[in-house]
KEPASE-216277 format. One record per residue (C-alpha): x, y, z; residue number from 1. Coordinates in steps of 0.1 Angstrom, whole numbers, plus 5000, padded with zeros to 4 digits. Example, Ala and Ser with C-alpha at 12.3 -4.5 7.8 and 13.67 -1.06 7.14 Angstrom:
<u->5123, v->4955, w->5078, pos->1>
<u->5137, v->4989, w->5071, pos->2>
END
This chain:
<u->3860, v->1642, w->5769, pos->1>
<u->3896, v->1637, w->5784, pos->2>
<u->3916, v->1656, w->5809, pos->3>
<u->3952, v->1669, w->5797, pos->4>
<u->3967, v->1656, w->5834, pos->5>
<u->3955, v->1642, w->5871, pos->6>
<u->3966, v->1659, w->5903, pos->7>
<u->3956, v->1643, w->5935, pos->8>
<u->3951, v->1667, w->5961, pos->9>
<u->3940, v->1644, w->5989, pos->10>
<u->3942, v->1606, w->5995, pos->11>
<u->3912, v->1589, w->6011, pos->12>
<u->3918, v->1556, w->6031, pos->13>
<u->3893, v->1536, w->6043, pos->14>
<u->3889, v->1504, w->6061, pos->15>
<u->3868, v->1475, w->6040, pos->16>
<u->3834, v->1480, w->6042, pos->17>
<u->3812, v->1450, w->6034, pos->18>
<u->3775, v->1454, w->6030, pos->19>
<u->3769, v->1415, w->6016, pos->20>
<u->3753, v->1385, w->6037, pos->21>
<u->3781, v->1358, w->6051, pos->22>
<u->3787, v->1331, w->6028, pos->23>
<u->3799, v->1298, w->6034, pos->24>
<u->3834, v->1292, w->6020, pos->25>
<u->3844, v->1258, w->6041, pos->26>
<u->3850, v->1233, w->6017, pos->27>
<u->3867, v->1248, w->5989, pos->28>
<u->3834, v->1266, w->5982, pos->29>
<u->3840, v->1295, w->5957, pos->30>
<u->3876, v->1283, w->5951, pos->31>
<u->3873, v->1245, w->5940, pos->32>
<u->3848, v->1233, w->5913, pos->33>
<u->3825, v->1213, w->5934, pos->34>
<u->3797, v->1214, w->5915, pos->35>
<u->3781, v->1202, w->5883, pos->36>
<u->3768, v->1234, w->5861, pos->37>
<u->3734, v->1235, w->5847, pos->38>
<u->3729, v->1255, w->5819, pos->39>
<u->3693, v->1279, w->5818, pos->40>
<u->3702, v->1294, w->5775, pos->41>
<u->3680, v->1325, w->5763, pos->42>
<u->3662, v->1342, w->5792, pos->43>
<u->3651, v->1372, w->5785, pos->44>
<u->3659, v->1399, w->5807, pos->45>
<u->3653, v->1432, w->5791, pos->46>
<u->3640, v->1450, w->5759, pos->47>
<u->3651, v->1483, w->5739, pos->48>
<u->3657, v->1493, w->5706, pos->49>
<u->3689, v->1492, w->5683, pos->50>
<u->3709, v->1523, w->5667, pos->51>
<u->3685, v->1521, w->5638, pos->52>
<u->3654, v->1523, w->5659, pos->53>
<u->3647, v->1485, w->5659, pos->54>
<u->3634, v->1467, w->5683, pos->55>
<u->3654, v->1444, w->5704, pos->56>
<u->3645, v->1414, w->5729, pos->57>
<u->3675, v->1412, w->5753, pos->58>
<u->3687, v->1376, w->5765, pos->59>
<u->3711, v->1361, w->5784, pos->60>
<u->3725, v->1321, w->5794, pos->61>
<u->3724, v->1316, w->5832, pos->62>
<u->3749, v->1293, w->5847, pos->63>
<u->3743, v->1276, w->5882, pos->64>
<u->3754, v->1249, w->5903, pos->65>
<u->3741, v->1219, w->5899, pos->66>
<u->3724, v->1207, w->5933, pos->67>
<u->3739, v->1235, w->5951, pos->68>
<u->3711, v->1244, w->5983, pos->69>
<u->3725, v->1273, w->5995, pos->70>
<u->3699, v->1300, w->5998, pos->71>
<u->3721, v->1325, w->5984, pos->72>
<u->3750, v->1329, w->5958, pos->73>
<u->3768, v->1360, w->5949, pos->74>
<u->3761, v->1364, w->5913, pos->75>
<u->3790, v->1371, w->5885, pos->76>
<u->3777, v->1387, w->5850, pos->77>
<u->3798, v->1388, w->5819, pos->78>
<u->3796, v->1404, w->5788, pos->79>
<u->3816, v->1392, w->5758, pos->80>
<u->3840, v->1408, w->5732, pos->81>
<u->3827, v->1425, w->5702, pos->82>
<u->3841, v->1464, w->5694, pos->83>
<u->3807, v->1475, w->5704, pos->84>
<u->3796, v->1462, w->5668, pos->85>
<u->3789, v->1425, w->5676, pos->86>
<u->3785, v->1402, w->5700, pos->87>
<u->3780, v->1365, w->5713, pos->88>
<u->3771, v->1354, w->5748, pos->89>
<u->3780, v->1316, w->5738, pos->90>
<u->3814, v->1325, w->5727, pos->91>
<u->3843, v->1298, w->5744, pos->92>
<u->3856, v->1324, w->5766, pos->93>
<u->3819, v->1332, w->5781, pos->94>
<u->3814, v->1295, w->5785, pos->95>
<u->3845, v->1291, w->5798, pos->96>
<u->3838, v->1319, w->5824, pos->97>
<u->3805, v->1313, w->5833, pos->98>
<u->3810, v->1275, w->5838, pos->99>
<u->3840, v->1276, w->5852, pos->100>
<u->3825, v->1299, w->5881, pos->101>
<u->3795, v->1281, w->5884, pos->102>
<u->3811, v->1251, w->5894, pos->103>
<u->3826, v->1268, w->5921, pos->104>
<u->3791, v->1279, w->5936, pos->105>
<u->3785, v->1315, w->5918, pos->106>
<u->3757, v->1321, w->5896, pos->107>
<u->3772, v->1332, w->5864, pos->108>
<u->3755, v->1348, w->5835, pos->109>
<u->3769, v->1357, w->5800, pos->110>
<u->3749, v->1386, w->5786, pos->111>
<u->3739, v->1398, w->5748, pos->112>
<u->3738, v->1433, w->5745, pos->113>
<u->3728, v->1458, w->5716, pos->114>
<u->3755, v->1464, w->5692, pos->115>
<u->3761, v->1486, w->5659, pos->116>
<u->3768, v->1522, w->5647, pos->117>
<u->3756, v->1539, w->5618, pos->118>
<u->3789, v->1545, w->5600, pos->119>
<u->3781, v->1572, w->5582, pos->120>
<u->3773, v->1596, w->5614, pos->121>
<u->3809, v->1576, w->5624, pos->122>
<u->3827, v->1594, w->5598, pos->123>
<u->3816, v->1626, w->5609, pos->124>
<u->3815, v->1621, w->5646, pos->125>
<u->3830, v->1586, w->5658, pos->126>
<u->3836, v->1599, w->5699, pos->127>
<u->3801, v->1603, w->5697, pos->128>
<u->3785, v->1574, w->5679, pos->129>
<u->3808, v->1551, w->5698, pos->130>
<u->3799, v->1563, w->5729, pos->131>
<u->3763, v->1561, w->5722, pos->132>
<u->3770, v->1522, w->5714, pos->133>
<u->3794, v->1523, w->5751, pos->134>
<u->3761, v->1534, w->5768, pos->135>
<u->3735, v->1514, w->5749, pos->136>
<u->3752, v->1483, w->5763, pos->137>
<u->3760, v->1499, w->5795, pos->138>
<u->3721, v->1502, w->5798, pos->139>
<u->3712, v->1468, w->5793, pos->140>
<u->3743, v->1458, w->5817, pos->141>
<u->3725, v->1476, w->5846, pos->142>
<u->3686, v->1461, w->5827, pos->143>
<u->3702, v->1425, w->5839, pos->144>
<u->3715, v->1435, w->5869, pos->145>
<u->3680, v->1447, w->5882, pos->146>
<u->3667, v->1414, w->5866, pos->147>
<u->3684, v->1392, w->5894, pos->148>
<u->3671, v->1421, w->5921, pos->149>
<u->3638, v->1416, w->5909, pos->150>
<u->3641, v->1379, w->5903, pos->151>
<u->3652, v->1376, w->5941, pos->152>
<u->3625, v->1399, w->5957, pos->153>
<u->3599, v->1381, w->5938, pos->154>
<u->3601, v->1342, w->5922, pos->155>
<u->3635, v->1337, w->5936, pos->156>
<u->3644, v->1312, w->5908, pos->157>
<u->3682, v->1318, w->5909, pos->158>
<u->3687, v->1320, w->5949, pos->159>
<u->3715, v->1351, w->5943, pos->160>
<u->3725, v->1368, w->5973, pos->161>
<u->3713, v->1404, w->5957, pos->162>
<u->3737, v->1422, w->5983, pos->163>
<u->3770, v->1407, w->5963, pos->164>
<u->3770, v->1410, w->5924, pos->165>
<u->3802, v->1415, w->5904, pos->166>
<u->3804, v->1429, w->5867, pos->167>
<u->3828, v->1410, w->5845, pos->168>
<u->3831, v->1412, w->5807, pos->169>
<u->3861, v->1404, w->5786, pos->170>
<u->3875, v->1434, w->5760, pos->171>
<u->3844, v->1456, w->5749, pos->172>
<u->3826, v->1436, w->5774, pos->173>
<u->3850, v->1445, w->5802, pos->174>
<u->3847, v->1484, w->5788, pos->175>
<u->3807, v->1480, w->5796, pos->176>
<u->3813, v->1466, w->5830, pos->177>
<u->3837, v->1491, w->5839, pos->178>
<u->3813, v->1521, w->5829, pos->179>
<u->3783, v->1503, w->5849, pos->180>
<u->3810, v->1500, w->5881, pos->181>
<u->3823, v->1538, w->5878, pos->182>
<u->3804, v->1561, w->5855, pos->183>
<u->3776, v->1570, w->5882, pos->184>
<u->3770, v->1611, w->5875, pos->185>
<u->3754, v->1629, w->5848, pos->186>
<u->3780, v->1654, w->5850, pos->187>
<u->3805, v->1626, w->5841, pos->188>
<u->3789, v->1618, w->5805, pos->189>
<u->3804, v->1644, w->5776, pos->190>
<u->3779, v->1672, w->5767, pos->191>
<u->3769, v->1661, w->5732, pos->192>
<u->3752, v->1631, w->5744, pos->193>
<u->3715, v->1635, w->5755, pos->194>
<u->3712, v->1612, w->5783, pos->195>
<u->3674, v->1620, w->5788, pos->196>
<u->3666, v->1605, w->5750, pos->197>
<u->3683, v->1577, w->5764, pos->198>
<u->3664, v->1570, w->5797, pos->199>
<u->3689, v->1590, w->5821, pos->200>
<u->3718, v->1567, w->5842, pos->201>
<u->3697, v->1540, w->5840, pos->202>
<u->3684, v->1535, w->5803, pos->203>
<u->3649, v->1518, w->5793, pos->204>
<u->3658, v->1480, w->5787, pos->205>
<u->3635, v->1468, w->5815, pos->206>
<u->3629, v->1461, w->5852, pos->207>
<u->3629, v->1494, w->5866, pos->208>
<u->3629, v->1502, w->5908, pos->209>
<u->3659, v->1479, w->5915, pos->210>
<u->3693, v->1492, w->5922, pos->211>
<u->3724, v->1487, w->5898, pos->212>
<u->3750, v->1488, w->5926, pos->213>
<u->3777, v->1461, w->5924, pos->214>
<u->3801, v->1449, w->5946, pos->215>
<u->3832, v->1441, w->5926, pos->216>
<u->3848, v->1446, w->5888, pos->217>
<u->3862, v->1419, w->5868, pos->218>
<u->3884, v->1439, w->5839, pos->219>
<u->3894, v->1414, w->5813, pos->220>
<u->3913, v->1435, w->5791, pos->221>
<u->3887, v->1464, w->5792, pos->222>
<u->3892, v->1505, w->5797, pos->223>
<u->3871, v->1532, w->5809, pos->224>
<u->3870, v->1569, w->5793, pos->225>
<u->3882, v->1591, w->5819, pos->226>
<u->3897, v->1574, w->5851, pos->227>
<u->3892, v->1607, w->5874, pos->228>
<u->3856, v->1592, w->5876, pos->229>
<u->3871, v->1563, w->5896, pos->230>
<u->3870, v->1579, w->5927, pos->231>
<u->3880, v->1572, w->5967, pos->232>
<u->3855, v->1551, w->5982, pos->233>
<u->3847, v->1531, w->5950, pos->234>
<u->3847, v->1493, w->5947, pos->235>
<u->3878, v->1471, w->5940, pos->236>
<u->3882, v->1456, w->5905, pos->237>
<u->3907, v->1428, w->5896, pos->238>
<u->3923, v->1435, w->5863, pos->239>
<u->3941, v->1415, w->5835, pos->240>
<u->3957, v->1429, w->5800, pos->241>
<u->3982, v->1422, w->5775, pos->242>
<u->4009, v->1451, w->5773, pos->243>
<u->4009, v->1451, w->5736, pos->244>
<u->3976, v->1456, w->5732, pos->245>
<u->3970, v->1472, w->5694, pos->246>
<u->3929, v->1474, w->5698, pos->247>
<u->3922, v->1481, w->5734, pos->248>
<u->3951, v->1502, w->5752, pos->249>
<u->3970, v->1488, w->5782, pos->250>
<u->3975, v->1527, w->5792, pos->251>
<u->3958, v->1555, w->5778, pos->252>
<u->3955, v->1560, w->5739, pos->253>
<u->3931, v->1563, w->5714, pos->254>
<u->3912, v->1537, w->5702, pos->255>
<u->3910, v->1533, w->5661, pos->256>
<u->3889, v->1514, w->5640, pos->257>
<u->3894, v->1526, w->5604, pos->258>
<u->3892, v->1558, w->5620, pos->259>
<u->3904, v->1575, w->5653, pos->260>
<u->3874, v->1566, w->5679, pos->261>
<u->3886, v->1582, w->5710, pos->262>
<u->3912, v->1584, w->5736, pos->263>
<u->3907, v->1560, w->5766, pos->264>
<u->3923, v->1545, w->5795, pos->265>
<u->3933, v->1508, w->5796, pos->266>
<u->3940, v->1488, w->5825, pos->267>
<u->3972, v->1500, w->5830, pos->268>
<u->3962, v->1530, w->5839, pos->269>
<u->3929, v->1521, w->5856, pos->270>
<u->3957, v->1502, w->5883, pos->271>
<u->3978, v->1537, w->5884, pos->272>
<u->3938, v->1556, w->5901, pos->273>
<u->3930, v->1529, w->5919, pos->274>
<u->3964, v->1529, w->5936, pos->275>
<u->3969, v->1567, w->5939, pos->276>
<u->3933, v->1570, w->5955, pos->277>
<u->3939, v->1535, w->5978, pos->278>
<u->3909, v->1511, w->5961, pos->279>
<u->3924, v->1477, w->5955, pos->280>
<u->3935, v->1465, w->5922, pos->281>
<u->3951, v->1435, w->5919, pos->282>
<u->3966, v->1436, w->5883, pos->283>
<u->3978, v->1408, w->5862, pos->284>
<u->4001, v->1417, w->5824, pos->285>
<u->4002, v->1398, w->5798, pos->286>
<u->4035, v->1405, w->5790, pos->287>
<u->4046, v->1403, w->5754, pos->288>
<u->4012, v->1397, w->5746, pos->289>
<u->3985, v->1415, w->5724, pos->290>
<u->3947, v->1417, w->5728, pos->291>
<u->3929, v->1389, w->5747, pos->292>
<u->3950, v->1362, w->5747, pos->293>
<u->3930, v->1335, w->5765, pos->294>
<u->3903, v->1341, w->5736, pos->295>
<u->3900, v->1309, w->5711, pos->296>
<u->3909, v->1334, w->5680, pos->297>
<u->3943, v->1340, w->5695, pos->298>
<u->3956, v->1313, w->5687, pos->299>
<u->3986, v->1290, w->5701, pos->300>
<u->3988, v->1289, w->5741, pos->301>
<u->3952, v->1301, w->5746, pos->302>
<u->3937, v->1277, w->5769, pos->303>
<u->3966, v->1284, w->5792, pos->304>
<u->3960, v->1321, w->5792, pos->305>
<u->3925, v->1309, w->5802, pos->306>
<u->3938, v->1292, w->5828, pos->307>
<u->3956, v->1314, w->5846, pos->308>
<u->3930, v->1340, w->5842, pos->309>
<u->3906, v->1314, w->5858, pos->310>
<u->3930, v->1312, w->5885, pos->311>
<u->3939, v->1345, w->5892, pos->312>
<u->3900, v->1359, w->5891, pos->313>
<u->3890, v->1329, w->5913, pos->314>
<u->3918, v->1341, w->5940, pos->315>
<u->3911, v->1375, w->5941, pos->316>
<u->3871, v->1371, w->5947, pos->317>
<u->3878, v->1342, w->5969, pos->318>
<u->3900, v->1366, w->5991, pos->319>
<u->3868, v->1394, w->5990, pos->320>
<u->3840, v->1374, w->5991, pos->321>
<u->3854, v->1350, w->6021, pos->322>
<u->3878, v->1369, w->6043, pos->323>
<u->3863, v->1405, w->6041, pos->324>
<u->3831, v->1387, w->6049, pos->325>
<u->3848, v->1384, w->6087, pos->326>
<u->3859, v->1421, w->6089, pos->327>
<u->3825, v->1433, w->6086, pos->328>
<u->3812, v->1405, w->6112, pos->329>
<u->3838, v->1414, w->6134, pos->330>
<u->3853, v->1450, w->6135, pos->331>
<u->3827, v->1468, w->6156, pos->332>
<u->3835, v->1444, w->6185, pos->333>
<u->3875, v->1451, w->6184, pos->334>
<u->3884, v->1487, w->6184, pos->335>
<u->3918, v->1490, w->6167, pos->336>
<u->3937, v->1521, w->6156, pos->337>
<u->3965, v->1519, w->6130, pos->338>
<u->3989, v->1548, w->6131, pos->339>
<u->4006, v->1567, w->6116, pos->340>
<u->3987, v->1564, w->6080, pos->341>
<u->4006, v->1573, w->6059, pos->342>
<u->4038, v->1558, w->6077, pos->343>
<u->4073, v->1558, w->6067, pos->344>
<u->4093, v->1535, w->6091, pos->345>
<u->4071, v->1522, w->6114, pos->346>
<u->4035, v->1519, w->6122, pos->347>
<u->4018, v->1513, w->6158, pos->348>
<u->3985, v->1489, w->6162, pos->349>
<u->3965, v->1500, w->6194, pos->350>
<u->3938, v->1479, w->6207, pos->351>
<u->3916, v->1485, w->6232, pos->352>
<u->3925, v->1482, w->6270, pos->353>
<u->3892, v->1462, w->6278, pos->354>
<u->3892, v->1440, w->6250, pos->355>
<u->3927, v->1428, w->6243, pos->356>
<u->3926, v->1404, w->6218, pos->357>
<u->3950, v->1370, w->6218, pos->358>
<u->3971, v->1350, w->6190, pos->359>
<u->3974, v->1379, w->6172, pos->360>
<u->3989, v->1380, w->6139, pos->361>
<u->4001, v->1407, w->6111, pos->362>
<u->4004, v->1403, w->6073, pos->363>
<u->4012, v->1429, w->6047, pos->364>
<u->4005, v->1425, w->6010, pos->365>
<u->4011, v->1448, w->5981, pos->366>
<u->3984, v->1454, w->5957, pos->367>
<u->3989, v->1424, w->5933, pos->368>
<u->3983, v->1403, w->5963, pos->369>
<u->4018, v->1391, w->5972, pos->370>
<u->4027, v->1388, w->6007, pos->371>
<u->4060, v->1414, w->6016, pos->372>
<u->4053, v->1406, w->6057, pos->373>
<u->4040, v->1386, w->6083, pos->374>
<u->4048, v->1382, w->6121, pos->375>
<u->4032, v->1372, w->6151, pos->376>
<u->4023, v->1399, w->6176, pos->377>
<u->4034, v->1404, w->6209, pos->378>
<u->4007, v->1400, w->6238, pos->379>
<u->4010, v->1443, w->6242, pos->380>
<u->3987, v->1468, w->6246, pos->381>
<u->4004, v->1484, w->6220, pos->382>
<u->4030, v->1469, w->6190, pos->383>
<u->4053, v->1483, w->6166, pos->384>
<u->4054, v->1473, w->6132, pos->385>
<u->4091, v->1479, w->6116, pos->386>
<u->4086, v->1488, w->6076, pos->387>
<u->4125, v->1488, w->6068, pos->388>
<u->4128, v->1469, w->6035, pos->389>
<u->4091, v->1474, w->6022, pos->390>
<u->4089, v->1494, w->5996, pos->391>
<u->4070, v->1530, w->5993, pos->392>
<u->4030, v->1526, w->5978, pos->393>
<u->3999, v->1514, w->5990, pos->394>
<u->3993, v->1481, w->6010, pos->395>
<u->3971, v->1460, w->6027, pos->396>
<u->3974, v->1456, w->6058, pos->397>
<u->3960, v->1423, w->6077, pos->398>
<u->3954, v->1421, w->6118, pos->399>
<u->3939, v->1387, w->6127, pos->400>
<u->3929, v->1377, w->6162, pos->401>
<u->3911, v->1346, w->6174, pos->402>
<u->3874, v->1366, w->6170, pos->403>
<u->3884, v->1390, w->6143, pos->404>
<u->3901, v->1396, w->6109, pos->405>
<u->3907, v->1434, w->6102, pos->406>
<u->3921, v->1446, w->6067, pos->407>
<u->3929, v->1485, w->6064, pos->408>
<u->3950, v->1506, w->6035, pos->409>
<u->3978, v->1519, w->6044, pos->410>
<u->4003, v->1541, w->6028, pos->411>
<u->4044, v->1536, w->6029, pos->412>
<u->4060, v->1568, w->6022, pos->413>
END
């Protein structure tokens, strides 16, 4: 199910397109812990059958910001670790992640999902059996997404914005979230898998009739079976991974559990693919660390690594949710042309003659979120940005005026 190598023939650049409602990000919302947290445990979100044919109720714990009066909040769903043979939505990592994001103003959920494999069949065909295991988790995750969209359209218990849902997870949970985001075609599923028997791409775990689209991915030490499933125009992801991980590969390698399972593409390979095709993917490496160093089973300074996770993910989600909303609301009113793109030595920013903005500033960020260029622009019809000293690669160009923010992906070659 792997490619031998990838040749990128065409690189597609596009401006950020926003579908979410406008969020009130004032007062540190989505950046600072402003709220207490209320936890509703063991909410039933679906049903399905385990690998051995036994029935399974699917449960989740939902964390909400206590006393928050907003009518719509972004939702972030997390799935726990467990190698697809065990899982626990109440593990400390899930509790820490969900409590933190609910305190910022999100609705957060930690889900159970079906786990387990037939070890006799694994010894005969490990890739097939673990692919089925991933798909069972994938279908359950999608049922959880649909549960919240159904609730938003009916009882509206949790007051989520159905147009701002973030898929996240740790280890096996991150593998699941990545597949929910990027495995979207039957043609991408291995031919030895019967998707019809599983309920197609959406599955039979509950809440049919609602979309399973998500807006962003939080990938904590995860992997995807094939990075070519990530295509131009797909949603951004924020990723974190230890470069010495021997359980879920940092790059492209074979997962082994007693026997070799399958070759997968870890977070570094995901990051490389996304850079090549112009998708935002801020990527943090836990240098010198193995699998999930923020997990309590890692021991040592795991709480410090969890602080790093919370800070890094919080910052990037805040930027996406809060700053890019202004792009959507204002970009249609301001004509801006950035050329050439790709560029070598300079780029030119051109504004419409009849609607020239005031107080313009320009910033360029690399794909780790580091500011590499900043200046105020002259009050001309056109202005040129000198790229000398900025390395080759993919960048975000942010143009700000009095009444607008425009963000463009650019390539320097």
